[in-house]
Z-matrix of the N, CA and C atoms (Angstrom, degrees):
N
C 1 1.473
C 2 1.458 1 113.92
N 3 1.359 2 113.88 1 140.75
C 4 1.574 3 114.56 2 177.60
C 5 1.519 4 108.74 3 -76.26
N 6 1.381 5 109.39 4 155.49
C 7 1.530 6 112.70 5 175.31
C 8 1.428 7 99.74 6 -98.42
N 9 1.357 8 112.21 7 129.25
C 10 1.492 9 123.55 8 179.25
C 11 1.560 10 106.42 9 -94.61
N 12 1.331 11 115.24 10 137.59
C 13 1.496 12 121.50 11 176.57
C 14 1.574 13 114.86 12 -104.60
N 15 1.404 14 109.01 13 -21.57
C 16 1.474 15 112.53 14 176.10
C 17 1.559 16 112.58 15 -148.96
N 18 1.229 17 112.41 16 118.20
C 19 1.452 18 120.30 17 -168.60
C 20 1.573 19 104.42 18 -110.90
N 21 1.300 20 117.60 19 133.20
C 22 1.576 21 126.49 20 178.64
C 23 1.427 22 107.47 21 -106.71
N 24 1.300 23 120.41 22 119.37
C 25 1.510 24 122.08 23 176.26
C 26 1.579 25 102.10 24 -100.07
N 27 1.281 26 114.87 25 118.78
C 28 1.478 27 122.28 26 177.22
C 29 1.574 28 105.12 27 -100.70
N 30 1.388 29 113.20 28 119.22
C 31 1.539 30 121.77 29 177.76
C 32 1.421 31 116.43 30 -125.75
N 33 1.231 32 108.13 31 148.69
C 34 1.586 33 118.11 32 174.67
C 35 1.482 34 111.97 33 -108.44
N 36 1.510 35 116.09 34 4.89
C 37 1.392 36 121.32 35 -179.89
C 38 1.548 37 115.95 36 61.99
N 39 1.309 38 117.04 37 22.04
C 40 1.449 39 124.22 38 -176.57
C 41 1.586 40 102.70 39 -80.11
N 42 1.236 41 115.03 40 145.49
C 43 1.599 42 115.75 41 -176.52
C 44 1.534 43 108.16 42 -63.94
N 45 1.268 44 120.83 43 -20.64
C 46 1.479 45 124.16 44 -177.40
C 47 1.378 46 113.61 45 -74.61
N 48 1.455 47 119.80 46 -11.26
C 49 1.447 48 118.54 47 -166.18
C 50 1.558 49 114.38 48 -99.43
N 51 1.404 50 111.32 49 20.65
C 52 1.541 51 115.73 50 -179.55
C 53 1.559 52 105.59 51 -67.43
N 54 1.278 53 124.84 52 -31.77
C 55 1.477 54 124.90 53 177.51
C 56 1.459 55 104.33 54 -62.12
N 57 1.350 56 121.09 55 -48.93
C 58 1.401 57 119.67 56 -176.09
C 59 1.526 58 118.52 57 -62.16
N 60 1.268 59 118.59 58 -37.75
C 61 1.345 60 128.28 59 166.97
C 62 1.354 61 116.89 60 -58.31
N 63 1.425 62 124.79 61 -51.07
C 64 1.375 63 133.34 62 168.65
C 65 1.509 64 112.06 63 -52.39
N 66 1.159 65 120.23 64 -48.93
C 67 1.440 66 124.98 65 -179.95
C 68 1.620 67 110.90 66 -64.08
N 69 1.254 68 114.40 67 -49.61
C 70 1.524 69 113.41 68 177.78
C 71 1.524 70 111.77 69 -56.97
N 72 1.414 71 114.78 70 -46.53
C 73 1.543 72 117.40 71 179.35
C 74 1.513 73 111.41 72 -57.68
N 75 1.361 74 116.46 73 -46.56
C 76 1.498 75 121.06 74 178.04
C 77 1.552 76 111.53 75 -62.26
N 78 1.290 77 126.49 76 -41.84
C 79 1.349 78 124.37 77 173.93
C 80 1.538 79 111.91 78 -64.96
N 81 1.260 80 120.73 79 -48.92
C 82 1.509 81 122.20 80 169.82
C 83 1.562 82 116.03 81 -50.24
N 84 1.235 83 110.36 82 -47.05
C 85 1.461 84 115.48 83 176.28
C 86 1.571 85 116.50 84 -62.07
N 87 1.313 86 111.77 85 -43.17
C 88 1.539 87 119.03 86 -177.19
C 89 1.597 88 107.40 87 -68.23
N 90 1.270 89 116.18 88 -33.27
C 91 1.496 90 115.35 89 -177.76
C 92 1.546 91 112.15 90 -100.92
N 93 1.437 92 114.47 91 5.16
C 94 1.413 93 111.95 92 178.79
C 95 1.519 94 115.86 93 60.45
N 96 1.358 95 118.83 94 38.12
C 97 1.459 96 128.77 95 -166.33
C 98 1.412 97 107.12 96 -111.79
N 99 1.311 98 115.79 97 165.16
C 100 1.434 99 123.80 98 -178.97
C 101 1.569 100 105.77 99 -85.49
N 102 1.402 101 119.83 100 133.41
C 103 1.383 102 119.28 101 177.53
C 104 1.529 103 108.51 102 -112.39
N 105 1.415 104 110.87 103 128.41
C 106 1.480 105 115.79 104 179.55
C 107 1.609 106 103.04 105 -118.19
N 108 1.291 107 109.67 106 161.41
C 109 1.551 108 117.15 107 179.34
C 110 1.463 109 113.07 108 -129.04
N 111 1.262 110 120.86 109 141.10
C 112 1.371 111 124.37 110 -178.05
C 113 1.653 112 108.76 111 -134.84
N 114 1.333 113 112.59 112 140.97
C 115 1.387 114 124.89 113 171.20
C 116 1.497 115 110.37 114 -135.25
N 117 1.356 116 115.35 115 134.36
C 118 1.490 117 119.84 116 -172.92
C 119 1.588 118 105.93 117 -117.04
N 120 1.287 119 118.52 118 126.53
C 121 1.481 120 120.79 119 167.33
C 122 1.369 121 110.20 120 -93.62
N 123 1.261 122 123.43 121 124.45
C 124 1.461 123 125.55 122 178.63
C 125 1.568 124 106.06 123 -80.83
N 126 1.416 125 116.64 124 138.31
C 127 1.377 126 121.98 125 178.95
C 128 1.542 127 117.27 126 -59.10
N 129 1.292 128 118.04 127 130.23
C 130 1.584 129 121.94 128 177.44
C 131 1.393 130 109.62 129 -73.19
N 132 1.305 131 122.25 130 127.57
C 133 1.475 132 118.96 131 176.32
C 134 1.568 133 107.20 132 -85.30
N 135 1.382 134 108.80 133 167.40
C 136 1.451 135 117.82 134 179.75
C 137 1.511 136 112.41 135 -59.33
N 138 1.208 137 118.15 136 125.74
C 139 1.530 138 123.51 137 176.56
C 140 1.464 139 110.43 138 -115.31
N 141 1.338 140 119.64 139 143.87
C 142 1.374 141 124.56 140 172.11
C 143 1.493 142 120.78 141 -111.35
N 144 1.408 143 121.88 142 133.35
C 145 1.298 144 120.24 143 178.57
C 146 1.432 145 105.83 144 -105.60
N 147 1.380 146 114.23 145 107.08
C 148 1.436 147 119.91 146 -169.48
C 149 1.555 148 112.41 147 58.75
N 150 1.357 149 116.48 148 -126.04
C 151 1.448 150 119.65 149 -178.13
C 152 1.540 151 109.15 150 -96.28
N 153 1.336 152 117.59 151 1.42
C 154 1.418 153 116.47 152 -174.33
C 155 1.726 154 108.00 153 -108.55
N 156 1.261 155 110.41 154 132.19
C 157 1.572 156 114.02 155 -179.92
C 158 1.484 157 106.59 156 -66.17
N 159 1.335 158 119.54 157 142.12
C 160 1.473 159 124.83 158 173.39
C 161 1.456 160 107.30 159 -98.35
N 162 1.368 161 122.43 160 130.93
C 163 1.445 162 126.15 161 170.44
C 164 1.463 163 107.88 162 -82.14
N 165 1.341 164 114.95 163 114.44
C 166 1.412 165 130.31 164 175.75
C 167 1.425 166 116.38 165 -80.75
N 168 1.286 167 118.04 166 -8.96
C 169 1.525 168 125.22 167 -173.28
C 170 1.533 169 108.58 168 -54.89
N 171 1.414 170 116.90 169 -48.56
C 172 1.482 171 116.95 170 -175.59
C 173 1.532 172 107.65 171 -68.83
N 174 1.226 173 117.40 172 -38.99
C 175 1.464 174 113.18 173 -179.71
C 176 1.451 175 119.82 174 -67.25
N 177 1.460 176 111.54 175 -31.04
C 178 1.443 177 119.48 176 -175.86
C 179 1.666 178 99.41 177 -75.79
N 180 1.236 179 120.74 178 -39.67
C 181 1.535 180 121.13 179 178.33
C 182 1.514 181 111.68 180 -63.48
N 183 1.318 182 116.99 181 -38.98
C 184 1.456 183 121.00 182 174.45
C 185 1.602 184 110.11 183 -62.62
N 186 1.338 185 121.45 184 -49.66
C 187 1.274 186 122.34 185 178.40
C 188 1.497 187 117.38 186 -56.78
N 189 1.351 188 112.08 187 -38.01
C 190 1.509 189 121.28 188 177.80
C 191 1.530 190 105.88 189 -74.11
N 192 1.305 191 128.31 190 -34.81
C 193 1.393 192 130.59 191 178.94
C 194 1.559 193 106.70 192 -60.96
N 195 1.399 194 113.46 193 -52.55
C 196 1.497 195 121.81 194 -173.58
C 197 1.522 196 108.22 195 -65.17
N 198 1.291 197 116.63 196 -43.57
C 199 1.477 198 121.39 197 -179.22
C 200 1.419 199 107.29 198 -60.17
N 201 1.286 200 123.56 199 -45.53
C 202 1.531 201 129.25 200 -177.01
C 203 1.525 202 105.59 201 -60.08
N 204 1.262 203 117.49 202 -48.15
C 205 1.506 204 119.71 203 -177.31
C 206 1.523 205 110.64 204 -61.55
N 207 1.368 206 116.34 205 -42.04
C 208 1.431 207 120.50 206 -176.75
C 209 1.609 208 107.88 207 -70.43
N 210 1.337 209 117.70 208 -41.81
C 211 1.453 210 120.86 209 177.93
C 212 1.569 211 111.28 210 -61.83
N 213 1.318 212 113.90 211 -39.04
C 214 1.419 213 112.30 212 179.47
C 215 1.490 214 115.33 213 -71.95
N 216 1.309 215 113.74 214 -31.92
C 217 1.515 216 123.74 215 175.93
C 218 1.611 217 107.43 216 -64.84
N 219 1.219 218 116.41 217 -49.23
C 220 1.467 219 121.04 218 177.74
C 221 1.573 220 109.58 219 -62.96
N 222 1.248 221 117.52 220 -45.65
C 223 1.456 222 118.85 221 176.26
C 224 1.547 223 111.91 222 -60.85
N 225 1.196 224 121.33 223 -38.95
C 226 1.482 225 125.39 224 176.31
C 227 1.516 226 109.08 225 -61.07
N 228 1.332 227 119.21 226 -45.63
C 229 1.510 228 125.15 227 -178.50
C 230 1.496 229 113.63 228 -64.10
N 231 1.361 230 110.20 229 -34.27
C 232 1.481 231 116.55 230 -179.29
C 233 1.448 232 115.65 231 -97.04
N 234 1.359 233 122.30 232 -1.91
C 235 1.409 234 129.61 233 172.96
C 236 1.621 235 103.95 234 71.81
N 237 1.446 236 117.83 235 38.67
C 238 1.434 237 121.75 236 177.05
C 239 1.498 238 109.00 237 -85.95
N 240 1.161 239 125.06 238 132.87
C 241 1.456 240 126.46 239 170.92
C 242 1.563 241 111.43 240 -72.25
N 243 1.313 242 118.03 241 144.75
C 244 1.399 243 121.54 242 -172.86
C 245 1.520 244 113.21 243 -57.08
N 246 1.325 245 120.89 244 -26.43
C 247 1.370 246 127.57 245 -179.62
C 248 1.593 247 112.38 246 -66.13
N 249 1.355 248 114.17 247 -20.74
C 250 1.490 249 125.33 248 -177.28
C 251 1.425 250 107.61 249 -104.53
N 252 1.276 251 119.26 250 16.45
C 253 1.563 252 118.76 251 172.95
C 254 1.623 253 107.38 252 -116.70
N 255 1.258 254 107.02 253 136.45
C 256 1.499 255 116.99 254 -176.66
C 257 1.545 256 112.73 255 -129.78
N 258 1.268 257 112.20 256 115.60
C 259 1.475 258 122.53 257 170.01
C 260 1.508 259 112.64 258 -107.41
N 261 1.280 260 115.88 259 107.55
C 262 1.521 261 122.40 260 -168.04
C 263 1.555 262 106.33 261 -116.70
N 264 1.341 263 115.12 262 147.61
C 265 1.406 264 122.78 263 171.43
C 266 1.551 265 110.75 264 -109.70
N 267 1.273 266 115.82 265 125.69
C 268 1.596 267 118.17 266 179.72
C 269 1.439 268 110.12 267 153.62
N 270 1.286 269 114.99 268 -159.25
C 271 1.442 270 119.83 269 -178.94
C 272 1.633 271 109.31 270 -79.32
N 273 1.310 272 112.70 271 124.46
C 274 1.562 273 113.60 272 -170.35
C 275 1.498 274 116.13 273 -42.72
N 276 1.362 275 111.36 274 -61.03
C 277 1.584 276 118.20 275 -170.66
C 278 1.557 277 102.83 276 -65.97
N 279 1.298 278 125.49 277 -36.20
C 280 1.455 279 125.61 278 177.74
C 281 1.542 280 116.09 279 -58.41
N 282 1.361 281 110.67 280 -43.83
C 283 1.486 282 119.10 281 -179.47
C 284 1.567 283 113.40 282 -71.31
N 285 1.344 284 111.28 283 -41.28
C 286 1.442 285 117.76 284 178.81
C 287 1.515 286 111.24 285 -64.58
N 288 1.301 287 119.05 286 -44.27
C 289 1.439 288 124.47 287 175.93
C 290 1.530 289 111.53 288 -62.53
N 291 1.369 290 118.12 289 -35.67
C 292 1.420 291 120.66 290 -178.08
C 293 1.469 292 111.17 291 -65.80
N 294 1.433 293 113.63 292 -53.25
C 295 1.396 294 122.28 293 178.09
C 296 1.463 295 114.37 294 -54.67
N 297 1.391 296 112.11 295 -41.95
C 298 1.615 297 120.52 296 -175.32
C 299 1.459 298 98.75 297 -59.25
N 300 1.421 299 127.72 298 -50.81
C 301 1.343 300 127.71 299 -163.77
C 302 1.590 301 106.30 300 -75.55
N 303 1.377 302 116.62 301 -41.75
C 304 1.639 303 117.75 302 179.72
C 305 1.476 304 109.67 303 -63.49
N 306 1.332 305 118.02 304 -34.77
C 307 1.489 306 119.34 305 -170.27
C 308 1.517 307 109.22 306 -99.46
N 309 1.309 308 121.39 307 13.53
C 310 1.410 309 118.97 308 178.47
C 311 1.503 310 116.40 309 53.04
N 312 1.325 311 119.11 310 40.80
C 313 1.464 312 128.03 311 172.18
C 314 1.414 313 112.02 312 -64.24
N 315 1.347 314 118.63 313 134.41
C 316 1.482 315 123.02 314 168.84
C 317 1.429 316 117.97 315 -109.04
N 318 1.291 317 118.37 316 -5.73
C 319 1.479 318 122.50 317 171.30
C 320 1.506 319 106.54 318 -145.96
N 321 1.333 320 117.51 319 133.44
C 322 1.450 321 124.91 320 171.43
C 323 1.531 322 104.36 321 -114.05
N 324 1.423 323 115.78 322 126.49
C 325 1.445 324 120.86 323 171.19
C 326 1.422 325 110.38 324 -109.24
N 327 1.440 326 110.36 325 128.30
C 328 1.507 327 114.45 326 -177.01
C 329 1.551 328 102.16 327 -136.73
N 330 1.455 329 112.25 328 160.43
C 331 1.430 330 117.00 329 172.13
C 332 1.506 331 108.71 330 -90.82
N 333 1.290 332 115.73 331 157.97
C 334 1.427 333 125.76 332 -177.22
C 335 1.533 334 106.51 333 -125.72
N 336 1.224 335 119.48 334 101.53
C 337 1.552 336 121.68 335 -176.65
C 338 1.481 337 109.55 336 -81.76
N 339 1.249 338 117.25 337 150.68
C 340 1.433 339 123.49 338 173.71
C 341 1.454 340 107.25 339 -69.69
N 342 1.429 341 110.95 340 126.16
C 343 1.537 342 117.23 341 -176.22
C 344 1.606 343 102.52 342 -134.05
N 345 1.229 344 111.35 343 174.76
C 346 1.473 345 121.85 344 178.24
C 347 1.560 346 106.95 345 -130.14
N 348 1.273 347 113.97 346 150.52
C 349 1.578 348 116.40 347 -176.47
C 350 1.523 349 113.64 348 100.86
N 351 1.252 350 113.63 349 -147.01
C 352 1.476 351 117.19 350 -170.75
C 353 1.675 352 109.04 351 -79.77
N 354 1.355 353 113.05 352 -23.75
C 355 1.490 354 109.72 353 179.46
C 356 1.586 355 108.55 354 -101.42
N 357 1.338 356 115.28 355 31.80
C 358 1.439 357 125.38 356 175.83
C 359 1.504 358 111.89 357 -50.25
N 360 1.316 359 124.29 358 -45.55
C 361 1.442 360 121.74 359 -168.77
C 362 1.417 361 114.68 360 -70.71
N 363 1.605 362 112.97 361 -44.42
C 364 1.399 363 111.66 362 -171.12
C 365 1.567 364 108.56 363 -126.18
N 366 1.308 365 118.90 364 -28.58
C 367 1.450 366 120.44 365 -167.19
C 368 1.395 367 101.46 366 105.64
N 369 1.350 368 113.39 367 146.76
C 370 1.527 369 123.82 368 -176.38
C 371 1.427 370 109.87 369 -59.91
N 372 1.321 371 116.76 370 -48.16
C 373 1.554 372 116.95 371 -172.58
C 374 1.606 373 108.70 372 -69.12
N 375 1.254 374 119.74 373 -53.26
C 376 1.439 375 128.09 374 174.96
C 377 1.528 376 108.34 375 -48.78
N 378 1.270 377 121.20 376 -47.41
C 379 1.459 378 129.66 377 177.02
C 380 1.414 379 111.50 378 -55.07
N 381 1.340 380 115.31 379 -58.84
C 382 1.485 381 122.68 380 -178.90
C 383 1.553 382 114.95 381 -59.24
N 384 1.256 383 112.04 382 -37.89
C 385 1.553 384 122.01 383 174.70
C 386 1.626 385 108.42 384 -61.06
N 387 1.342 386 110.50 385 -56.37
C 388 1.547 387 116.43 386 -174.42
C 389 1.484 388 112.48 387 -60.24
N 390 1.364 389 119.93 388 -30.02
C 391 1.505 390 122.74 389 178.41
C 392 1.553 391 116.88 390 -85.47
N 393 1.253 392 112.61 391 -18.47
C 394 1.509 393 117.40 392 -176.42
C 395 1.570 394 114.62 393 -119.18
N 396 1.230 395 120.18 394 -5.81
C 397 1.440 396 125.58 395 -172.45
C 398 1.596 397 111.11 396 -66.64
N 399 1.392 398 111.40 397 138.09
C 400 1.508 399 113.10 398 172.50
C 401 1.563 400 124.69 399 -76.46
N 402 1.474 401 107.74 400 10.82
C 403 1.349 402 120.39 401 -170.53
C 404 1.575 403 111.05 402 -161.38
N 405 1.340 404 112.87 403 175.23
C 406 1.496 405 117.13 404 -178.42
C 407 1.549 406 109.15 405 -57.79
N 408 1.255 407 112.22 406 151.75
C 409 1.588 408 119.91 407 172.21
C 410 1.528 409 110.20 408 -134.45
N 411 1.347 410 109.85 409 132.09
C 412 1.437 411 114.76 410 177.57
C 413 1.570 412 103.60 411 -111.19
N 414 1.277 413 118.25 412 123.12
C 415 1.363 414 124.91 413 179.64
C 416 1.667 415 110.60 414 -104.37
N 417 1.246 416 113.19 415 107.15
C 418 1.611 417 114.23 416 -173.88
C 419 1.567 418 105.16 417 -89.61
N 420 1.336 419 120.22 418 125.60
C 421 1.324 420 125.05 419 175.21
C 422 1.493 421 109.65 420 -62.47
N 423 1.352 422 121.57 421 127.64
C 424 1.471 423 123.44 422 -179.20
C 425 1.533 424 103.50 423 -116.05
N 426 1.202 425 119.72 424 106.68
C 427 1.474 426 125.47 425 168.55
C 428 1.519 427 113.44 426 -62.96
N 429 1.345 428 115.17 427 138.74
C 430 1.493 429 117.06 428 178.33
C 431 1.525 430 107.61 429 -74.74
N 432 1.330 431 111.84 430 132.84
C 433 1.461 432 120.73 431 -179.25
C 434 1.614 433 108.38 432 -79.38
N 435 1.242 434 116.79 433 128.03
C 436 1.543 435 117.93 434 176.10
C 437 1.691 436 106.47 435 -70.89
N 438 1.220 437 103.54 436 144.71
C 439 1.511 438 112.31 437 177.90
C 440 1.547 439 111.35 438 -109.12
């Protein structure tokens, strides 16, 4: 097995991803490597309420605020310094790949949700990352939690 020096945990803050978080921490600890975490907010497209345009700026700012709080909480739980936390806005797979390249990541850890259709095996985001990553990718199967 390769020794990883920098692991990137990609999270969507879904309650089902605790297994992914635990696995990333474990791998980083076993390899005595740096652990970074990334969350990506996809841009909100313009929506219309009837004939009146809706200003999504407030919604987007609130999403960003909440994501930042959750990212900081996760970083604190995992003892990850602020410099190793990335909150990006853009297409999820594109931003994860960009940060992986810029930060010399050698392992990306992502969750793979159960899906149907063409992205059945991995999920579209995990699949895109797997096929375009500049490093190893570990996709952790995340079973859906029954409510």
